[in-house]
C-alpha beads as a LAMMPS data file, in Angstrom:
LAMMPS data file: protein, C-alpha beads

72 atoms
71 bonds

1 atom types
1 bond types

-500.0 500.0 xlo xhi
-500.0 500.0 ylo yhi
-500.0 500.0 zlo zhi

Masses

1 110.0

Atoms # bond

1 1 1 4.760 10.341 3.507
2 1 1 1.994 11.556 1.212
3 1 1 -0.812 9.446 -0.241
4 1 1 -3.917 10.051 -2.294
5 1 1 -6.914 7.893 -3.137
6 1 1 -5.832 5.511 -5.902
7 1 1 -2.138 5.522 -4.941
8 1 1 -0.443 2.288 -3.849
9 1 1 1.203 1.312 -0.574
10 1 1 4.165 -0.986 -1.180
11 1 1 5.634 -2.825 1.799
12 1 1 9.010 -4.437 1.289
13 1 1 9.967 -6.699 4.151
14 1 1 13.425 -6.479 5.636
15 1 1 13.304 -10.256 6.105
16 1 1 14.958 -12.255 3.349
17 1 1 12.569 -14.204 1.085
18 1 1 9.484 -12.402 2.381
19 1 1 7.430 -11.112 -0.565
20 1 1 6.489 -7.505 -1.136
21 1 1 2.905 -6.556 -0.207
22 1 1 0.767 -4.214 -2.271
23 1 1 -2.399 -2.310 -1.413
24 1 1 -4.403 0.452 -3.053
25 1 1 -5.378 3.482 -0.983
26 1 1 -9.167 3.779 -0.747
27 1 1 -9.339 6.603 1.782
28 1 1 -6.965 9.246 3.096
29 1 1 -7.939 10.391 6.578
30 1 1 -5.999 13.694 6.661
31 1 1 -6.291 16.599 4.202
32 1 1 -2.491 16.796 3.839
33 1 1 -2.278 13.158 2.628
34 1 1 -0.496 11.866 5.717
35 1 1 -1.251 8.446 7.229
36 1 1 -3.226 6.526 8.289
37 1 1 -4.772 5.218 5.078
38 1 1 -7.614 2.811 4.398
39 1 1 -6.077 0.254 2.034
40 1 1 -7.410 -2.698 0.028
41 1 1 -4.712 -5.376 -0.170
42 1 1 -4.162 -6.897 -3.607
43 1 1 -3.272 -10.363 -2.294
44 1 1 -6.481 -11.069 -0.353
45 1 1 -8.834 -8.178 -1.226
46 1 1 -9.255 -7.266 2.463
47 1 1 -9.300 -3.690 3.687
48 1 1 -7.515 -2.301 6.717
49 1 1 -6.329 0.924 8.280
50 1 1 -2.596 1.264 7.668
51 1 1 0.015 3.323 9.474
52 1 1 2.953 2.748 7.082
53 1 1 6.284 2.037 8.728
54 1 1 9.864 2.496 7.489
55 1 1 9.559 -0.533 5.186
56 1 1 6.676 1.083 3.247
57 1 1 6.513 3.506 0.356
58 1 1 3.577 5.168 -1.384
59 1 1 3.659 5.282 -5.176
60 1 1 1.290 6.799 -7.707
61 1 1 1.259 3.846 -10.117
62 1 1 0.859 0.155 -9.400
63 1 1 4.237 -1.626 -9.325
64 1 1 4.712 -4.344 -11.931
65 1 1 5.891 -7.028 -9.501
66 1 1 4.421 -7.669 -6.074
67 1 1 2.382 -10.239 -4.184
68 1 1 -1.137 -9.889 -5.470
69 1 1 -0.059 -7.801 -8.445
70 1 1 -2.426 -9.513 -10.839
71 1 1 -5.305 -7.691 -12.509
72 1 1 -7.281 -5.462 -10.245

Bonds

1 1 1 2
2 1 2 3
3 1 3 4
4 1 4 5
5 1 5 6
6 1 6 7
7 1 7 8
8 1 8 9
9 1 9 10
10 1 10 11
11 1 11 12
12 1 12 13
13 1 13 14
14 1 14 15
15 1 15 16
16 1 16 17
17 1 17 18
18 1 18 19
19 1 19 20
20 1 20 21
21 1 21 22
22 1 22 23
23 1 23 24
24 1 24 25
25 1 25 26
26 1 26 27
27 1 27 28
28 1 28 29
29 1 29 30
30 1 30 31
31 1 31 32
32 1 32 33
33 1 33 34
34 1 34 35
35 1 35 36
36 1 36 37
37 1 37 38
38 1 38 39
39 1 39 40
40 1 40 41
41 1 41 42
42 1 42 43
43 1 43 44
44 1 44 45
45 1 45 46
46 1 46 47
47 1 47 48
48 1 48 49
49 1 49 50
50 1 50 51
51 1 51 52
52 1 52 53
53 1 53 54
54 1 54 55
55 1 55 56
56 1 56 57
57 1 57 58
58 1 58 59
59 1 59 60
60 1 60 61
61 1 61 62
62 1 62 63
63 1 63 64
64 1 64 65
65 1 65 66
66 1 66 67
67 1 67 68
68 1 68 69
69 1 69 70
70 1 70 71
71 1 71 72
């Protein structure tokens, strides 16, 4: 997994009817772009250190549909 500041972490739950979660990467802690990342979550504006699991992807552009995918 490779992330850069400004990229988005998208977590899609494997549990039915659980919404996708979206967060923007604020800080990458390793020069090669590997996790962990400091992320600001779009749904509650909180920041946390994230070690993405198998249900997560990192994308360059903000996805159109996700929990907290309003302006920001």
